[in-house]
C-alpha positions as CSV (number, residue, x, y, z in Angstrom):
1,M,6.5,-4.5,21.3
2,T,4.7,-2.0,23.5
3,I,4.5,1.8,23.2
4,D,2.3,4.5,24.6
5,T,0.0,6.3,22.3
6,P,1.6,9.7,21.6
7,T,0.0,12.9,22.6
8,P,-1.6,14.6,19.5
9,T,0.2,17.6,18.1
10,P,-1.7,20.8,18.8
11,N,-3.5,22.6,16.0
12,S,-1.7,25.7,14.7
13,S,-4.4,27.9,16.2
14,S,-3.2,27.0,19.7
15,S,0.6,27.5,19.0
16,P,2.9,30.3,18.0
17,S,3.8,28.6,14.7
18,K,3.7,30.8,11.6
19,H,2.7,27.8,9.4
20,K,-0.8,27.6,8.0
21,N,-2.6,24.3,7.8
22,P,-4.3,23.7,4.5
23,H,-7.8,22.2,4.2
24,V,-7.2,18.9,2.4
25,L,-9.7,17.0,0.2
26,I,-8.8,13.3,0.0
27,V,-10.4,11.4,-2.8
28,G,-10.3,7.6,-2.2
29,A,-10.8,5.5,0.9
30,G,-8.2,2.9,0.1
31,V,-5.0,2.1,2.0
32,A,-3.3,5.3,1.0
33,G,-6.2,7.6,1.6
34,L,-7.2,6.2,5.0
35,F,-3.6,6.2,6.2
36,L,-3.1,9.8,5.1
37,A,-6.4,10.8,6.9
38,I,-5.1,9.2,10.1
39,L,-1.8,11.1,9.8
40,L,-3.6,14.4,9.2
41,E,-5.9,13.8,12.1
42,R,-2.9,13.5,14.4
43,A,-1.2,16.5,12.8
44,G,-4.3,18.7,13.4
45,I,-4.6,19.4,9.7
46,P,-8.3,19.7,8.6
47,Y,-9.3,17.1,5.9
48,Q,-12.3,15.3,4.4
49,V,-12.3,11.9,2.7
50,Y,-14.6,11.3,-0.4
51,E,-15.1,7.7,-1.5
52,R,-17.0,6.7,-4.7
53,A,-18.3,3.4,-3.3
54,K,-21.3,3.2,-1.0
55,E,-19.1,1.5,1.6
56,V,-15.5,0.3,1.8
57,K,-15.6,-3.4,1.0
58,P,-12.2,-4.6,0.1
59,L,-12.1,-8.1,-1.3
60,G,-10.0,-11.0,-0.2
61,A,-6.4,-10.5,-1.1
62,V,-3.5,-11.2,1.2
63,M,-1.4,-8.2,2.2
64,S,1.9,-7.7,4.0
65,L,3.6,-4.8,5.7
66,N,7.3,-4.6,6.6
67,A,9.8,-2.4,8.4
68,G,9.4,0.2,5.6
69,I,6.2,1.4,7.3
70,L,5.8,-0.3,10.6
71,P,7.7,2.5,12.6
72,A,4.9,4.8,11.5
73,F,2.3,2.3,12.8
74,E,4.2,2.4,16.1
75,Q,4.0,6.2,16.2
76,L,0.3,6.2,15.6
77,G,-0.3,3.5,18.3
78,L,-1.5,1.0,15.7
79,Y,1.2,-1.5,15.8
80,E,-0.2,-3.7,18.5
81,E,-3.6,-3.6,16.9
82,L,-2.1,-4.7,13.6
83,E,-0.4,-7.6,15.3
84,K,-3.8,-8.8,16.6
85,V,-5.1,-9.2,13.0
86,S,-1.9,-10.5,11.4
87,L,0.5,-13.4,11.5
88,R,4.3,-12.8,11.5
89,A,6.3,-14.2,8.6
90,D,8.8,-15.7,11.1
91,S,9.2,-18.9,9.1
92,T,10.0,-20.1,5.6
93,F,8.7,-18.8,2.3
94,N,8.0,-21.9,0.3
95,I,8.3,-21.6,-3.5
96,L,7.0,-24.8,-5.0
97,Y,6.2,-26.2,-8.4
98,G,2.7,-27.3,-9.5
99,D,3.3,-30.9,-8.2
100,L,4.4,-29.3,-4.8
101,S,8.0,-30.3,-5.3
102,V,10.4,-27.7,-3.9
103,A,11.8,-24.9,-6.1
104,A,13.2,-23.0,-3.2
105,R,12.8,-22.3,0.5
106,I,13.6,-18.8,1.6
107,V,14.1,-18.2,5.3
108,T,12.3,-15.1,6.5
109,R,13.6,-14.9,10.1
110,V,15.3,-11.6,9.8
111,R,13.9,-9.6,12.8
112,H,17.3,-9.4,14.5
113,E,18.7,-7.6,11.5
114,I,15.7,-5.6,10.4
115,G,13.9,-5.0,13.7
116,Y,10.4,-6.1,12.6
117,N,8.7,-9.2,11.4
118,I,6.8,-9.0,8.2
119,A,3.1,-8.9,9.0
120,I,0.8,-11.1,6.9
121,F,-3.0,-10.4,7.0
122,A,-6.2,-10.3,5.0
123,R,-6.8,-7.0,3.2
124,T,-10.2,-6.7,4.8
125,D,-8.7,-6.7,8.3
126,L,-6.3,-3.8,7.6
127,Y,-9.1,-1.7,6.1
128,D,-11.3,-2.3,9.1
129,L,-8.4,-1.2,11.4
130,L,-7.7,2.0,9.5
131,L,-11.3,2.9,8.9
132,S,-12.0,2.6,12.7
133,K,-9.5,5.4,13.4
134,I,-11.2,8.0,11.3
135,P,-14.2,10.0,12.7
136,S,-17.3,9.0,10.8
137,E,-18.1,12.6,10.0
138,K,-14.8,13.0,8.1
139,I,-15.5,10.4,5.4
140,K,-18.3,10.7,2.9
141,F,-19.3,7.6,0.8
142,N,-21.1,7.4,-2.6
143,K,-19.1,10.4,-3.8
144,K,-18.0,9.7,-7.4
145,I,-15.8,12.6,-8.7
146,I,-16.8,13.8,-12.2
147,R,-15.0,17.1,-12.3
148,V,-12.0,18.9,-10.8
149,E,-11.4,22.6,-11.0
150,Q,-8.6,24.6,-9.5
151,D,-7.4,28.2,-9.6
152,E,-5.2,30.6,-7.6
153,K,-7.5,30.5,-4.6
154,E,-8.9,26.9,-4.2
155,V,-9.5,23.5,-5.7
156,R,-13.1,22.2,-6.2
157,I,-14.4,18.7,-6.8
158,T,-17.9,18.0,-8.2
159,C,-19.6,14.7,-7.6
160,S,-22.1,12.7,-9.6
161,D,-24.8,13.5,-7.1
162,G,-24.4,17.2,-7.8
163,T,-22.6,18.1,-4.6
164,S,-19.4,20.2,-4.7
165,Y,-16.6,20.7,-2.2
166,N,-13.8,23.2,-1.9
167,G,-10.4,23.0,-0.3
168,D,-6.8,24.2,-0.5
169,V,-5.2,20.9,-1.6
170,L,-6.7,17.9,-3.4
171,V,-5.1,14.5,-2.9
172,G,-6.0,11.8,-5.5
173,A,-5.7,8.5,-3.6
174,D,-8.3,6.8,-5.7
175,G,-6.4,4.0,-7.3
176,A,-5.0,2.9,-10.6
177,Y,-7.9,4.3,-12.6
178,S,-8.0,7.5,-10.6
179,S,-10.7,10.0,-11.5
180,V,-8.6,12.7,-10.0
181,R,-5.6,11.8,-12.3
182,Q,-7.8,11.7,-15.3
183,E,-9.2,15.2,-14.6
184,L,-5.8,16.6,-13.8
185,Y,-4.2,15.2,-16.9
186,K,-7.1,16.5,-19.0
187,E,-6.4,20.0,-17.7
188,M,-2.7,19.6,-18.4
189,Q,-3.3,18.3,-21.9
190,E,-5.5,21.3,-22.7
191,K,-2.5,23.5,-21.6
192,N,-0.2,21.2,-23.6
193,I,2.1,20.6,-20.6
194,L,1.4,16.8,-20.0
195,P,4.4,14.6,-20.8
196,V,3.7,12.2,-23.6
197,V,4.7,9.2,-21.4
198,D,1.7,9.9,-19.1
199,T,-0.7,9.5,-22.1
200,Q,0.5,5.9,-22.7
201,E,-1.3,2.9,-21.3
202,M,-0.1,0.9,-18.3
203,D,2.0,-2.2,-19.0
204,K,-0.1,-5.3,-18.7
205,G,0.4,-9.0,-18.7
206,Y,-1.4,-10.8,-15.9
207,I,-4.9,-11.5,-14.6
208,C,-5.2,-12.2,-10.9
209,M,-8.1,-13.9,-9.0
210,V,-8.1,-13.7,-5.2
211,G,-10.2,-14.7,-2.2
212,T,-10.1,-15.4,1.5
213,T,-11.8,-18.4,3.0
214,T,-14.1,-18.7,6.0
215,P,-12.4,-20.4,9.1
216,L,-11.1,-23.8,8.2
217,D,-10.8,-27.0,10.2
218,P,-7.1,-27.6,11.1
219,A,-7.7,-31.3,11.0
220,E,-8.5,-31.0,7.3
221,Y,-6.0,-28.2,6.6
222,P,-2.9,-28.9,8.7
223,G,-0.8,-25.8,9.3
224,V,-3.7,-23.3,9.0
225,D,-3.7,-22.7,12.7
226,D,0.1,-22.2,13.1
227,E,1.2,-19.2,15.1
228,V,3.3,-18.0,12.2
229,A,2.2,-17.4,8.6
230,N,2.3,-20.5,6.4
231,I,3.5,-18.9,3.1
232,N,3.4,-20.8,-0.2
233,Q,3.9,-19.6,-3.7
234,I,3.3,-22.3,-6.4
235,I,4.6,-22.0,-10.0
236,G,2.6,-24.0,-12.6
237,M,4.4,-26.5,-14.8
238,N,3.7,-26.4,-18.5
239,S,1.1,-23.7,-18.0
240,N,0.8,-19.9,-17.7
241,Y,-0.6,-20.1,-14.2
242,C,0.9,-19.6,-10.8
243,W,-0.9,-19.5,-7.4
244,S,-0.4,-18.9,-3.7
245,A,-1.9,-19.8,-0.4
246,F,-1.1,-17.9,2.8
247,S,-2.5,-18.6,6.3
248,V,-3.9,-15.6,8.1
249,P,-5.5,-15.2,11.6
250,G,-8.8,-17.0,12.3
251,N,-7.7,-20.3,10.6
252,R,-8.3,-18.7,7.2
253,I,-6.3,-18.9,4.0
254,C,-5.8,-16.0,1.6
255,W,-5.3,-17.4,-1.9
256,N,-4.7,-16.1,-5.4
257,V,-4.1,-17.4,-8.8
258,I,-2.4,-15.5,-11.5
259,L,-2.6,-16.1,-15.3
260,Q,0.2,-14.7,-17.4
261,L,-1.3,-13.5,-20.7
262,S,0.6,-14.8,-23.6
263,T,-0.2,-12.2,-26.3
264,V,-0.8,-8.4,-26.5
265,Q,-4.2,-9.2,-28.1
266,E,-5.2,-11.4,-25.2
267,A,-4.2,-8.7,-22.8
268,N,-6.2,-6.0,-24.6
269,E,-9.2,-8.3,-24.8
270,N,-9.2,-8.9,-21.0
271,K,-8.3,-5.3,-20.0
272,F,-11.8,-3.9,-20.0
273,K,-13.2,-7.0,-18.3
274,N,-10.9,-6.8,-15.4
275,A,-10.1,-3.1,-15.0
276,E,-10.8,-3.0,-11.2
277,W,-11.2,-5.3,-8.3
278,S,-14.7,-6.7,-8.6
279,G,-16.9,-9.5,-7.4
280,D,-18.1,-10.5,-10.9
281,S,-18.5,-14.1,-11.7
282,S,-15.1,-15.8,-12.3
283,D,-16.5,-19.2,-13.3
284,P,-14.4,-19.8,-16.5
285,M,-11.2,-19.2,-14.6
286,I,-12.3,-21.2,-11.6
287,K,-13.0,-24.3,-13.8
288,E,-9.5,-24.1,-15.1
289,V,-7.8,-23.9,-11.7
290,R,-9.9,-26.1,-9.5
291,N,-7.5,-29.1,-9.5
292,F,-4.4,-27.1,-8.7
293,L,-2.7,-28.5,-5.6
294,I,-2.0,-26.5,-2.4
295,P,0.3,-27.5,0.5
296,F,-2.4,-27.7,3.2
297,G,-3.2,-31.4,3.4
298,N,-4.5,-33.2,0.4
299,K,-6.4,-30.1,-0.9
300,T,-6.8,-28.1,-4.0
301,L,-7.5,-24.6,-5.1
302,G,-11.1,-25.8,-5.7
303,D,-11.4,-26.6,-2.0
304,L,-10.3,-23.1,-1.1
305,I,-12.7,-21.6,-3.6
306,D,-15.6,-23.6,-2.3
307,A,-14.7,-22.4,1.3
308,T,-14.7,-18.7,0.1
309,P,-18.0,-16.7,0.0
310,Q,-18.7,-15.9,-3.6
311,D,-18.8,-12.1,-2.9
312,N,-15.3,-12.4,-1.5
313,I,-13.8,-13.7,-4.8
314,S,-12.6,-11.1,-7.2
315,K,-10.6,-10.8,-10.4
316,V,-8.4,-8.0,-11.5
317,F,-6.2,-7.2,-14.5
318,L,-2.7,-6.6,-13.1
319,E,-0.9,-3.6,-14.7
320,D,2.1,-1.6,-13.7
321,K,3.3,1.9,-14.5
322,L,5.2,4.7,-12.9
323,F,3.6,8.0,-14.0
324,E,5.8,11.1,-14.5
325,T,3.3,13.7,-13.3
326,W,2.3,13.5,-9.7
327,N,1.2,17.0,-9.1
328,H,0.0,20.2,-10.7
329,G,-1.5,23.3,-9.2
330,R,-3.3,22.3,-6.0
331,T,-3.6,18.7,-6.9
332,V,-1.3,15.8,-5.9
333,L,-1.5,12.0,-6.5
334,I,-0.4,9.2,-4.2
335,G,-0.4,5.4,-4.2
336,D,-1.7,3.5,-7.2
337,A,-2.9,6.8,-8.7
338,C,0.7,7.7,-9.6
339,H,2.5,4.4,-9.4
340,K,0.9,1.1,-10.0
341,L,3.1,-1.8,-8.8
342,L,2.8,-5.5,-9.5
343,P,2.0,-7.3,-6.3
344,S,4.9,-9.8,-6.7
345,A,7.2,-8.1,-4.1
346,G,4.5,-7.2,-1.6
347,L,5.4,-3.5,-1.9
348,G,2.1,-2.0,-3.0
349,A,0.6,-1.2,0.4
350,V,4.0,-0.2,1.9
351,T,4.8,2.2,-1.0
352,S,1.3,3.8,-0.8
353,M,1.6,4.3,3.0
354,Q,5.1,5.7,2.6
355,D,3.6,8.3,0.2
356,A,1.0,9.2,2.9
357,V,3.7,9.7,5.6
358,V,5.9,11.9,3.4
359,L,3.0,13.9,2.0
360,A,1.6,14.5,5.6
361,N,5.1,15.7,6.6
362,C,5.2,18.1,3.6
363,L,1.8,19.5,4.3
364,Y,2.7,19.9,8.0
365,E,5.7,22.0,7.0
366,M,3.8,24.1,4.5
367,K,4.4,27.8,5.3
368,G,1.3,29.3,3.7
369,L,-1.6,28.7,1.3
370,S,-0.5,30.7,-1.7
371,P,-0.1,28.9,-5.1
372,D,3.7,29.2,-4.7
373,D,3.6,27.6,-1.2
374,I,1.5,24.7,-2.5
375,K,3.6,24.2,-5.6
376,E,6.8,24.1,-3.4
377,T,5.2,21.6,-1.0
378,L,3.8,19.2,-3.5
379,S,6.9,19.3,-5.6
380,A,9.0,18.5,-2.6
381,F,6.8,15.5,-1.9
382,K,7.4,14.1,-5.4
383,E,11.1,14.9,-5.3
384,E,11.5,12.8,-2.1
385,R,9.4,9.9,-3.3
386,Y,10.0,9.5,-7.1
387,S,13.4,7.8,-7.2
388,R,12.6,5.5,-4.3
389,V,9.3,4.4,-5.9
390,K,11.1,3.9,-9.2
391,G,13.4,1.4,-7.4
392,Q,10.4,-0.4,-5.9
393,C,8.7,-0.6,-9.3
394,E,11.8,-2.3,-10.7
395,A,11.9,-4.7,-7.7
396,S,8.3,-5.6,-8.3
397,R,8.9,-6.4,-12.0
398,M,11.9,-8.5,-11.2
399,N,9.9,-10.5,-8.6
400,A,7.1,-11.0,-11.1
401,K,9.6,-12.7,-13.4
402,L,10.8,-14.9,-10.6
403,L,7.4,-15.8,-9.2
404,Y,5.0,-15.5,-12.1
405,G,7.1,-15.7,-15.3
406,Q,6.8,-18.8,-17.5
407,S,9.3,-18.0,-20.3
408,M,12.5,-19.8,-20.7
409,M,14.4,-16.8,-19.6
410,D,12.2,-16.4,-16.5
411,R,12.8,-20.1,-15.6
412,F,16.5,-19.7,-16.0
413,L,16.5,-16.5,-13.9
414,R,14.5,-18.4,-11.2
415,T,17.1,-21.2,-11.1
416,V,19.9,-18.7,-10.7
417,V,18.3,-16.6,-8.0
418,F,16.8,-19.4,-5.9
419,N,19.5,-22.0,-6.2
420,W,22.8,-20.4,-7.0
421,L,22.8,-17.1,-5.1
422,P,23.9,-17.3,-1.4
423,E,21.3,-16.5,1.3
424,S,23.5,-13.7,2.5
425,F,23.2,-12.0,-0.9
426,R,19.4,-12.1,-0.7
427,L,19.5,-10.8,2.9
428,R,21.6,-7.8,1.9
429,G,19.1,-7.0,-0.8
430,N,16.3,-7.1,1.7
431,M,18.2,-4.8,4.1
432,K,18.9,-2.3,1.3
433,G,15.2,-2.2,0.4
434,L,14.3,-1.4,4.0
435,E,16.6,1.5,4.7
436,F,13.9,4.0,4.0
437,R,11.5,4.0,7.0
438,P,9.6,7.4,7.1
439,Q,8.0,8.6,10.3
440,A,5.7,11.5,10.9
441,T,7.8,14.5,11.8
442,F,5.0,15.9,14.0
443,L,4.9,12.9,16.4
444,P,7.5,11.6,18.9
445,Q,10.1,9.5,17.0
446,I,10.4,5.7,17.3
447,P,14.0,4.5,17.8
448,V,15.7,2.5,15.1
449,R,15.0,-1.2,15.5
450,G,17.4,-3.9,14.2
451,I,21.1,-3.6,13.3
452,G,20.9,-2.4,9.7
453,Y,21.4,1.1,8.4
454,V,18.3,3.3,8.3
455,I,18.2,6.6,6.4
456,P,18.1,9.5,9.0
457,Q,14.7,10.9,9.7
458,M,14.0,14.6,8.8
459,V,13.6,16.8,11.9
460,S,10.8,19.3,11.9
461,Q,11.5,22.8,13.2
462,R,7.8,23.4,13.4
463,Y,7.4,20.5,15.8
464,K,10.2,21.7,18.0
465,E,8.6,25.2,18.2
466,E,5.2,23.7,19.1
467,Q,6.7,21.4,21.7
468,A,8.6,24.4,23.2
469,Y,5.3,26.3,23.3
470,L,3.5,23.5,25.0
471,H,6.2,23.1,27.6
472,T,6.0,26.8,28.4
473,A,2.2,26.8,28.5
474,S,1.9,23.5,30.4
475,P,4.9,21.2,31.0
476,S,2.7,18.2,31.5
477,L,1.5,18.3,27.9
478,T,5.0,18.1,26.4
479,T,5.7,14.9,24.5
480,T,9.0,13.1,24.8
481,D,10.9,13.2,21.5
482,T,13.1,10.1,21.0
483,P,15.4,10.6,18.1
484,A,15.0,7.9,15.4
485,A,18.5,8.2,13.9
486,A,21.4,10.5,13.6
487,V,20.2,13.9,12.4
């Protein structure tokens, strides 16, 4: 799939538009924050990214992107670069039991219907791609947020090193344990306006250990060099473990192992040990899982662990929660900061990036910088996203039962879904989940791919006005706007 890189939209200072671009502070250089920064860069909206770590060093989880976000990658000219660091899931998703007997084989060849292959890649490769598109002067590292203050005129963040930064809008894209969310909720609690549900802890029940190997010898790991992703989910027998092994470019394997915690007490005991992705020693868990089989030759998880650099192995406590409050004043939350999804359906990155696209569109359409303008803009963002994210949260929970669950009910449900439901029923479900494919309204639209229904894309009056202005000023600068769907 080949496209031309679109011409950037002009800054409002060079067009007749009455809209005023806000200065946006983005806290967090994860997937959501980086993708938003790239979108704002293309929209001509001033921004700055603040990341608490000294450098972005994502650890070795496998990730996937689907048609829900790939049109936006096409718009930004990133699709071909993504293909270079990913394998397409144009094959079979193998669901196996611990002895590698087959539980189900799900065909993933759906490009004709959906228009895109699912892209499978290592998390580190996506981060490197996104980070490379952001000017170095627009991202500041080692900036841990300790205070957020906002009033009628501005929002201000203060960092642990004593520095402070002001802006018109603050975006908390800093993950499940968001400092921005904590500061925002503290302010709202003091005003007695925070919903009780947002004071409750996230649901918990799993610990996940992940890693990505160094390049492997295909003679020892047959299938690791296939042109399509070799996708395997293994469900433990008579244990609370399940694990997976996915091939990614470079003859590497991304692997994970998930432990379902059996009691609330066990969950609480592990919560504070595994609150964030980290490279801390995972030896006790490694000892328990070393002999688990994987379908790459006569190999085990222990072989993959030994082939993975120690600093690329991490362990995290999996939680999920859909927060009710996404914005207040000049502050808004996106990604894991406002909705933490289980990774079972592969929707976390897609959902976070969809947030970024919709928020960028809302900021682009913002009429002014008054408190009312900002409230209207940020509320519109939440209104468009909340119900869709709620559905994605429910899908993730259901998939967790199917792929991770070890209760009798989970096992029965797995049998029904994988063995009794027709393939056409699952395909319809996939198509339904991919109807929403947001694109940037300030860039030329990518035409609908595939044969399934796609929700019509919003059309920007501001973009039309700026294109008309460009055509008048210099016809050669006008971009070609290809409608994505019926308006």
